[in-house]
LOKEKE-69036 format. One record per atom (N, C-alpha, C, O, CB): residue in three letters; x, y, z negated. Coordinates in steps of 0.05 Angstrom, whole numbers, plus 32768, in hexadecimal, padded with zeros to 4 digits. Glycine has a CB too. Layout:
% LOKEKE-69036
alaXYZ ...
//
This chain:
% LOKEKE-69036
met7F727C358177 met7F827C488186 met7F8C7C5D8173 met7F7F7C658160 met7F717C54819D phe7FA47C668179 phe7FB17C7A8168 phe7FAC7C968174 phe7FAB7C99818D phe7FCF7C748165 val7FAA7CAA8163 val7FA77CC5816C val7FB47CD78157 val7FB47CD1813F val7F897CCD8170 gly7FC07CED8160 gly7FCC7CFF814C gly7FD57D198159 gly7FD27D1D8171 gly7FE47CF18140 asp7FDE7D2A8148 asp7FE87D448151 asp7FFA7D50813B asp7FF97D478124 asp7FD07D588157 glu800A7D638143 glu801B7D71812F glu801D7D8E8137 glu801C7D95814E glu80387D64812E val801F7D9F8122 val80207DBC8126 val80347DC68112 val80357DBF80FB val80047DC98121 leu80457DD8811C leu80587DE6810A leu804A7DFF8101 leu80447E118111 leu80747DEC8118 val80457E0180E6 val80377E1980DC val804A7E2C80CF val805E7E2480C3 val80217E1080C8 asp80447E4580D1 asp80547E5B80C7 asp804D7E6180AA asp80427E7680A3 asp80527E7480D8 ala80537E4D8098 ala804E7E50807C ala80627E3E806D ala80677E288076 ala80317E498075 ala806D7E488057 ala807E7E388047 ala806F7E20803C ala80577E228038 ala808A7E498030 phe807D7E0A8038 phe80707DF1802F phe805E7DF58017 phe80487DEB8017 phe80857DDD802A pro80687E028001 pro80567E057FEA pro803C7E137FF0 pro80277E0C7FE5 pro80657E147FD3 val803D7E278001 val80257E368009 val80137E24801A val7FFB7E238015 val802D7E508019 ala801E7E16802D ala800F7E05803E ala80017DEF802E ala7FEA7DE88032 ala80217DF88054 arg80107DE3801B arg80057DCE800A arg7FEE7DD97FF9 arg7FD97DCB7FF7 arg801B7DC37FF7 glu7FF17DF07FEE glu7FDB7DFC7FDD glu7FC37E027FEE glu7FAC7DFD7FE5 glu7FE57E167FD0 arg7FC67E0D8006 arg7FAF7E148017 arg7FA17DFB8021 arg7F887DFB8023 arg7FB87E25802F leu7FB07DE68028 leu7FA37DCD8030 leu7F947DC08019 leu7F7E7DB6801C leu7FB87DB9803C ala7FA07DC18001 ala7F927DB77FE9 ala7F787DC67FE4 ala7F647DB97FDD ala7FA57DB97FD1 gln7F797DE07FE7 gln7F607DF07FE3 gln7F4B7DE97FF8 gln7F347DE67FF1 gln7F677E0E7FE5 leu7F537DE68011 leu7F407DDE8026 leu7F337DC3801F leu7F1B7DC08022 leu7F4E7DDD8041 ala7F447DB08018 ala7F3A7D958012 ala7F277D957FFA ala7F127D887FFA ala7F517D81800F ala7F2F7DA37FE5 ala7F207DA37FCC ala7F057DB17FCF ala7EF27DA97FC2 ala7F307DB07FB5 ala7F047DC57FDF ala7EEC7DD57FE3 ala7ED97DC97FF8 ala7EC57DD57FFE ala7EF37DF27FEA gly7EE07DB28003 gly7ED07DA78018 gly7ED37DB68033 gly7EC37DB38045 gly7EB37DA68010 gly7EE87DC68035 gly7EEC7DD7804C gly7EF57DC88066 gly7EF77DD5807B gly7F007DEB8046 leu7EFA7DAE8064 leu7F027D9F807C leu7EEA7D92808A leu7EED7D8980A1 leu7F177D8A8075 ala7ED47D91807C ala7EBC7D838088 ala7EB07D92809F ala7EAC7D8780B4 ala7EA87D7F8072 gly7EAA7DAC809C gly7E9D7DBB80B1 gly7EAD7DBC80CA gly7EA27DB780E0 gly7E997DD880A7 pro7EC77DC380C9 pro7ED77DC380E2 pro7ED97DA780EE pro7ED97DA58107 pro7EF37DCD80DC ser7EDA7D9280DE ser7EDB7D7780E9 ser7EC27D7280F9 ser7EC37D68810F ser7EDE7D6280D2 gln7EAB7D7980ED gln7E917D7580FB gln7E907D868114 gln7E867D7C8129 gln7E7A7D7B80E8 asp7E987D9F8113 asp7E977DB0812A asp7EA87DA68141 asp7E9F7DA48158 asp7EA07DCC8123 val7EC17D9F813C val7ED37D958150 val7EC97D7B815C val7EC87D778174 val7EF07D928146 tyr7EC27D68814B tyr7EB87D4E8154 tyr7E9E7D528164 tyr7E9C7D468179 tyr7EB37D3C813B gly7E8C7D62815A gly7E737D668168 gly7E767D738183 gly7E697D6B8196 gly7E617D778157 arg7E887D878185 arg7E8D7D94819E arg7E997D8181B3 arg7E907D8081CA arg7EA07DAC819A glu7EAC7D7081AA glu7EB87D5D81BD glu7EA47D4781C4 glu7EA37D3F81DB glu7ED17D5181B0 ala7E947D3E81B1 ala7E807D2981B7 ala7E6B7D3481CA ala7E627D2681DB ala7E737D1F819D ala7E637D4D81C6 ala7E507D5981D8 ala7E5B7D5B81F4 ala7E4C7D568208 ala7E487D7681CE gly7E747D6281F7 gly7E817D638211 gly7E817D47821E gly7E7D7D458236 gly7E9D7D6D820F leu7E867D33820E leu7E857D188218 leu7E697D108221 leu7E667D038235 leu7E907D048203 ala7E557D188211 ala7E397D128219 ala7E327D1F8233 ala7E247D148244 ala7E267D1B8202 arg7E3C7D388237 arg7E377D468251 arg7E447D378268 arg7E3B7D39827F arg7E417D638250 ala7E597D288262 ala7E667D188276 ala7E577CFE827C ala7E617CEC828A ala7E837D12826E ala7E3E7CFC8271 ala7E2B7CE78277 ala7E317CCD8268 ala7E287CB78272 ala7E2C7CE18294 leu7E3E7CCD8252 leu7E407CB58241 leu7E2B7CB7822B leu7E2C7CCA821B leu7E5D7CB28236 ala7E197CA4822A ala7E047CA58216 ala7E0E7C9A81FC ala7E227C8C81FB ala7DEC7C948220 gly7E007CA181E7 gly7E067C9581CD gly7E1C7CA281BE gly7E297C9581AD gly7E0C7C7981D0 val7E227CBC81C3 val7E387CC981B5 val7E2C7CD7819C val7E1A7CE7819E val7E457CDE81C8 ala7E387CD28185 ala7E2F7CDF816D ala7E3B7CFB816C ala7E527CFF8173 ala7E387CCF8154 gln7E2B7D0E8162 gln7E347D298160 gln7E377D318142 gln7E407D47813C gln7E227D3D816E leu7E2F7D1F8130 leu7E327D258114 leu7E477D128109 leu7E4A7CFB8111 leu7E177D218105 val7E567D1C80F6 val7E6C7D0C80EB val7E6C7D1180CC val7E6A7D2780C3 val7E877D1380F8 arg7E6E7CFB80BD arg7E727CFD80A1 arg7E907CFE809C arg7E9F7CEE80A7 arg7E657CE48091 val7E987D11808C val7EB57D168087 val7EBB7D0F806A val7EAE7D188057 val7EBC7D33808D gln7ECF7CFE8066 gln7ED87CF7804C gln7EF67CFF804A gln7F057CFA805D gln7ED57CD88046 val7EFD7D0C8034 val7F187D168031 val7F227D0E8015 val7F147D128001 val7F1A7D358035 arg7F3A7D038014 arg7F477CFC7FFB arg7F557D157FF1 arg7F5D7D268000 arg7F5A7CE47FFE glu7F597D167FD7 glu7F677D2D7FCA glu7F847D2D7FD4 glu7F917D187FD8 glu7F667D2A7FAB leu7F8E7D457FD8 leu7FAA7D497FE1 leu7FBD7D3E7FCC leu7FBB7D447FB5 leu7FB07D677FE7 ala7FD07D2E7FD5 ala7FE57D237FC4 ala7FFF7D297FD0 ala80027D2E7FE8 ala7FE17D047FC0 gly80147D2A7FBF gly802E7D307FCA gly80447D357FB6 gly80407D337F9E gly802C7D467FDD thr805A7D3D7FC1 thr80727D447FB2 thr807C7D5F7FBC thr806E7D6D7FCA thr80887D2E7FB4 asp80947D667FB3 asp809F7D7F7FBD asp80AB7D7C7FD9 asp80B47D907FE5 asp80B57D897FAA arg80AA7D647FE5 arg80B47D5F8000 arg809F7D598014 arg80A47D5A802C arg80C87D497FFF ser80877D52800B ser80717D4C801D ser80577D4C800E ser80567D4A7FF6 ser80757D31802C ala80417D4F801D ala80267D4E8012 ala80147D428027 ala80197D46803F ala801C7D6A8008 gly80007D34801F gly7FEE7D298032 gly7FD37D228027 gly7FD07D1F800E gly7FFA7D11803F leu7FC07D1E8038 leu7FA67D158031 leu7F9B7D038047 leu7FA37D04805E leu7F937D2C802B ala7F887CF2803F ala7F7B7CE18052 ala7F607CED8059 ala7F537CF98048 ala7F777CC48047 ile7F587CEB8072 ile7F3F7CF5807B ile7F317CE0808D ile7F3F7CD2809B ile7F427D10808B arg7F177CDF808B arg7F087CCC809B arg7EF17CDB80A8 arg7EE17CE9809B arg7EFD7CB4808A trp7EEF7CD880C3 trp7ED87CE280D2 trp7EC87CC980D9 trp7ED27CB780E6 trp7EE07CF380EB glu7EAF7CC980D1 glu7E9E7CB280D6 glu7E857CBC80E5 glu7E757CCB80D9 glu7E977CA280BC ala7E817CB380FD ala7E6A7CBB810D ala7E517CB080FF ala7E507C9980F6 ala7E6C7CB1812A thr7E3C7CC080FF thr7E237CB880F2 thr7E0D7CB88107 thr7E0F7CC3811C thr7E1C7CCA80DA gly7DF77CAA8100 gly7DE17CAA8113 gly7DE47C958128 gly7DF77C868129 gly7DDC7CC5811F pro7DD07C94813A pro7DD07C7F814E pro7DE77C808162 pro7DEE7C6C816E pro7DB67C7F815D gly7DF27C988166 gly7E087C9B8179 gly7E237C94816D gly7E387C97817B gly7E097CB68184 gly7E257C8C8154 gly7E3E7C878147 gly7E4D7C6F8152 gly7E647C6A8149 gly7E397C82812B arg7E427C618164 arg7E507C49816E arg7E677C508181 arg7E797C3F8184 arg7E3D7C37817D leu7E687C68818D leu7E7E7C6E819F leu7E987C758190 leu7EAE7C6C8198 leu7E777C8481B2 phe7E967C85817B phe7EAD7C8B816B phe7EA57C85814E phe7E9F7C97813F phe7EB57CA9816E pro7EA57C6C8147 pro7E9B7C65812C pro7EAB7C728115 pro7E9F7C7D8103 pro7E9C7C478129 val7EC67C708115 val7ED67C7A80FF val7EF17C838109 val7EFE7C758119 val7ED87C6580E9 leu7EFB7C9980FF leu7F167CA18102 leu7F227CA480E6 leu7F187CB480D6 leu7F197CBD8113 asp7F377C9480E0 asp7F457C9780C7 asp7F607CA380CD asp7F6E7C9B80DF asp7F497C7B80B9 ala7F677CB980BE ala7F7F7CC780C4 ala7F8C7CD180AA ala7F7F7CD48096 ala7F7A7CDE80D7 asp7FA67CD680AC asp7FB57CE38097 asp7FBE7CFE80A1 asp7FC97D0180B7 asp7FCD7CD1808E ile7FBA7D128090 ile7FC47D2D8095 ile7FDC7D318083 ile7FDA7D2C806B ile7FAE7D438091 gln7FF27D3A808E gln800B7D3C807E gln80187D578083 gln80177D638098 gln801F7D268086 leu80247D61806D leu80347D7A806E leu80507D728066 leu80557D648053 leu80287D90805B val80647D7D8075 val80807D788070 val808F7D938074 val808A7DA08089 val808C7D618082 pro80A07D9B8061 pro80AE7DB48065 pro80BF7DB4807F pro80CA7D9F8087 pro80C17DB9804E ala80C07DCB808C ala80D07DCE80A5 ala80E17DE780A1 ala80DF7DFA80B1 ala80BE7DD080BF gly80F17DE8808C gly81007E008085 gly80F27E0F806F gly80DF7E068064 gly81047E12809E gln80FC7E27806A gln80F17E378054 gln80D67E43805A gln80C67E478047 gln81047E4D804D his80D07E498073 his80B87E598079 his80A67E4B808D his80947E578098 his80C07E738085 ala80A97E318091 ala80987E2280A3 ala80937E068099 ala80A27DFC8088 ala80A57E2180C0 thr807D7DFB80A2 thr80747DE08099 thr80697DD180B1 thr805A7DDC80C1 thr80607DE28082 trp80707DB780B3 trp80647DA680C7 trp80497D9C80BC trp80487D9280A6 trp80767D8E80CF leu80347D9F80CC leu801A7D9580C6 leu80157D7F80DB leu80157D8480F3 leu80037DAB80C7 thr80107D6680D1 thr800C7D5080E4 thr7FF27D4180DD thr7FEA7D4180C6 thr80247D3D80E4 met7FE77D3580F1 met7FCF7D2480ED met7FD47D0B80FE met7FD97D0D8116 met7FB47D3280F4 ala7FD37CF480F1 ala7FD67CDB80FF ala7FBE7CC980F7 ala7FB97CC580E0 ala7FF17CCD80F9 gly7FB07CBF810C gly7F987CB08105 gly7F957C988118 gly7FA37C95812B gly7F807CC18106 val7F817C898112 val7F7A7C718121 val7F5C7C6E8123 val7F4E7C738110 val7F887C588115 tyr7F537C66813A tyr7F377C5F813E tyr7F367C46814F tyr7F497C40815E tyr7F277C77814B arg7F217C38814D arg7F1E7C1F815D arg7F087C258172 arg7EF27C2B816C arg7F167C07814B pro7F0F7C22818C pro7EFB7C2681A1 pro7EE47C12819D pro7EE97BFB8197 pro7F087C2481BD pro7ECC7C1B81A1 pro7EB57C09819E pro7EB17BF981B7 pro7EBF7BFC81CB pro7E9C7C198197 leu7E9E7BE781B7 leu7E947BD981CE leu7EA87BC681DA leu7EA67BC081F2 leu7E8C7BED81E3 gly7EBB7BBC81CA gly7ECE7BA781D4 gly7EDF7BB081EC gly7EEA7BC681EC gly7EBF7B8F81DB ala7EE07B9F8200 ala7EF17BA58218 ala7EE77BBD8227 ala7EF77BCD8231 ala7EF27B8D822A leu7ECD7BC18228 leu7EC17BD98235 leu7ECB7BF28226 leu7ED17C068233 leu7EA37BD88236 gly7ECB7BF1820C gly7ED47C0881FC gly7EF17C0F8201 gly7EF97C268202 gly7ED07C0281DF glu7F027BFB8205 glu7F1E7C00820C glu7F217C0E8227 glu7F327C1F822A glu7F2D7BE6820B ile7F107C06823A ile7F117C138254 ile7F087C308251 ile7F147C42825C ile7EFF7C038269 leu7EF17C348243 leu7EE77C4F823F leu7EFC7C608230 leu7EFF7C788235 leu7ECD7C4E822F asp7F097C54821D asp7F1D7C62820D asp7F347C6C821F asp7F3C7C83821D asp7F297C5181F7 arg7F3E7C5B8231 arg7F537C638243 arg7F497C798256 arg7F587C8B825D arg7F5D7C4B8253 ala7F307C77825F ala7F257C8A8272 ala7F1E7CA58266 ala7F247CBA8271 ala7F0D7C7E8280 val7F117CA5824F val7F057CBE8244 val7F087CC08226 val7F117CD6821C val7EE97CBF824B leu7F017CAC8217 leu7EFE7CAF81FA leu7F177CB881EC leu7F167CC881D9 leu7EF57C9581EE his7F2E7CAE81F4 his7F477CB781E7 his7F4C7CD481EB his7F567CE281D8 his7F5F7CA681F2 arg7F467CDF8202 arg7F497CFC8206 arg7F377D0C81F3 arg7F3F7D2181E9 arg7F437D048223 val7F1F7D0281EF val7F0C7D0F81DD val7F177D0E81C0 val7F167D2281B2 val7EF07D0281DE ala7F207CF781B8 ala7F2C7CF4819D ala7F447D06819A ala7F467D138185 ala7F347CD78198 ala7F567D0781AD ala7F6D7D1881AC ala7F667D3681AB ala7F717D45819B ala7F807D1381C3 ala7F527D3E81BB ala7F497D5A81BB ala7F3C7D6181A0 ala7F407D778196 ala7F357D5F81D2 ser7F2E7D4F8194 ser7F217D54817A ser7F377D588165 ser7F357D6A8155 ser7F0F7D3C8172 val7F4B7D478165 val7F617D498151 val7F707D638156 val7F767D718142 val7F747D318153 arg7F767D6A816F arg7F857D838174 arg7F757D9B816B arg7F807DAD815E arg7F8A7D868193 gly7F5B7D9C8170 gly7F4A7DB28167 gly7F497DB48149 gly7F4B7DCA813E gly7F2E7DAF8172 phe7F467D9E813C phe7F467D9E811F phe7F607DA78113 phe7F617DB78101 phe7F3F7D828115 met7F767D9D811E met7F917DA58114 met7F967DC38119 met7FA27DD08108 met7FA77D948122 ala7F8D7DCD812F ala7F907DEA8134 ala7F817DFA8120 ala7F8B7E0E8116 ala7F867DF18151 trp7F697DF18118 trp7F597DFF8104 trp7F687DFE80E9 trp7F6A7E1280DB trp7F3E7DF28102 val7F717DE680E1 val7F7F7DE480C7 val7F987DF680C7 val7F9E7E0380B3 val7F877DC680C2 ala7FA77DF680DD ala7FBF7E0780DF ala7FB87E2480DB ala7FC77E3380CD ala7FCE7E0380FA val7FA27E2D80E7 val7F9A7E4980E4 val7F937E4F80C7 val7F9B7E6480BC val7F827E5080F6 arg7F867E3C80B9 arg7F7E7E40809D arg7F967E40808B arg7F967E4D8076 arg7F6A7E2B8095 ile7FAB7E318092 ile7FC37E318082 ile7FD37E4B8085 ile7FDD7E568072 ile7FD57E198089 thr7FD57E54809E thr7FE57E6C80A3 thr7FD67E86809E thr7FE27E9B8098 thr7FF07E6C80BF asp7FBC7E8680A1 asp7FAC7E9E809F asp7F917E978093 asp7F7D7E9580A2 asp7FA87EAB80BB pro7F907E928079 pro7F777E88806C pro7F607E9D806F pro7F657EB58072 pro7F7C7E82804F pro7F477E94806D pro7F307EA6806E pro7F327EBC8059 pro7F3B7EB78043 pro7F167E96806B gly7F2B7ED48061 gly7F2C7EEA804E gly7F467EF9804E gly7F487F0E8042 gly7F267EE08032 ala7F5B7EED805A ala7F757EFA805B ala7F747F108070 ala7F657F0F8084 ala7F8B7EE68061 ala7F847F25806C ala7F867F3A8080 ala7F8F7F2E809A ala7FA27F1E809B ala7F9A7F508077 gly7F817F3580B0 gly7F897F2A80CA gly7F7E7F0F80D0 gly7F877F0280E3 gly7FA77F2980CC ser7F697F0680C1 ser7F5D7EEC80C7 ser7F537EEC80E3 ser7F497F0080EE ser7F467EE680B4 arg7F567ED580F0 arg7F4E7ED2810C arg7F307ED0810F arg7F227EC980FC arg7F5C7EBA8118 ser7F267ED68127 ser7F097ED6812C ser7EFE7EBA812C ser7F0D7EA68130 ser7F037EE58146 ala7EE47EB8812A ala7ED77E9E8128 ala7ECE7E948143 ala7EC97EA48155 ala7EBF7EA08115 his7ECC7E7A8145 his7EBF7E6C815B his7EAA7E5A814F his7EB17E4A813D his7ED57E5B816D gly7E927E5B8158 gly7E7E7E48814E gly7E787E4C8131 gly7E7B7E628127 gly7E877E2C8153 ser7E6E7E378124 ser7E657E398109 ser7E7B7E3780F4 ser7E777E3F80DD ser7E517E238103 ser7E937E2D80FB ser7EA97E2D80E9 ser7EBE7E4080F3 ser7EC87E3D8109 ser7EB57E1080E6 pro7EC57E5480E2 pro7ED87E6880EB pro7EF37E5C80F5 pro7EFE7E4A80E8 pro7EDE7E7B80D5 gly7EFB7E65810C gly7F157E5E8116 gly7F187E438123 gly7F2F7E3A8128 gly7F297E608101 val7F027E348127 val7F057E1A8134 val7F087E1F8152 val7EF47E26815F val7EEC7E07812E pro7F207E1B815D pro7F247E218179 pro7F197E0C818B pro7F167DF58182 pro7F427E25817E glu7F127E1381A3 glu7F0A7E0081B7 glu7F237DF481C3 glu7F357E0381CA glu7EF77E0C81CC val7F257DDA81C5 val7F3C7DCD81D0 val7F337DBC81E8 val7F207DAD81E6 val7F4A7DBB81BB lys7F407DBF81FE lys7F397DB08216 lys7F497D968217 lys7F607D968212 lys7F3E7DC18230 ala7F3B7D81821E ala7F487D668220 ala7F5A7D658238 ala7F677D50823D ala7F337D508221 
//
């Protein structure tokens, strides 16, 4: 199944590219990935579906690009016994200039519903909304870090253990 989101960020492309590169190089995408995934998985578990993993291993490739675009690959892989509901999400995060002072931030990914035909039914009923909400929450966090990095004057307040990870409703 495909999942994605896009956000127009208020930062020039070179600035956005540098800030995303810093986040990726410093391991700064792992914590928010885990927080967003865990929060959405916990919500799903409260909805009475057993076997939902709340821990996720995050792998990020180094940012690559040109003066017209930049991107990186990211993988969220559920760990532990509950990893069977959302085994793996593979996605590309991309930056593209949108004029002199703005940049498009996009994430496009794919995951395979587990459990065969039953998984496809669950995906249509619930799982896809959880996946979409997780991606939206993560993208909102990345957009905040690109436009208003930690330590900058006017940094936004924190939610949970990773600063600025917003709650997103499915």
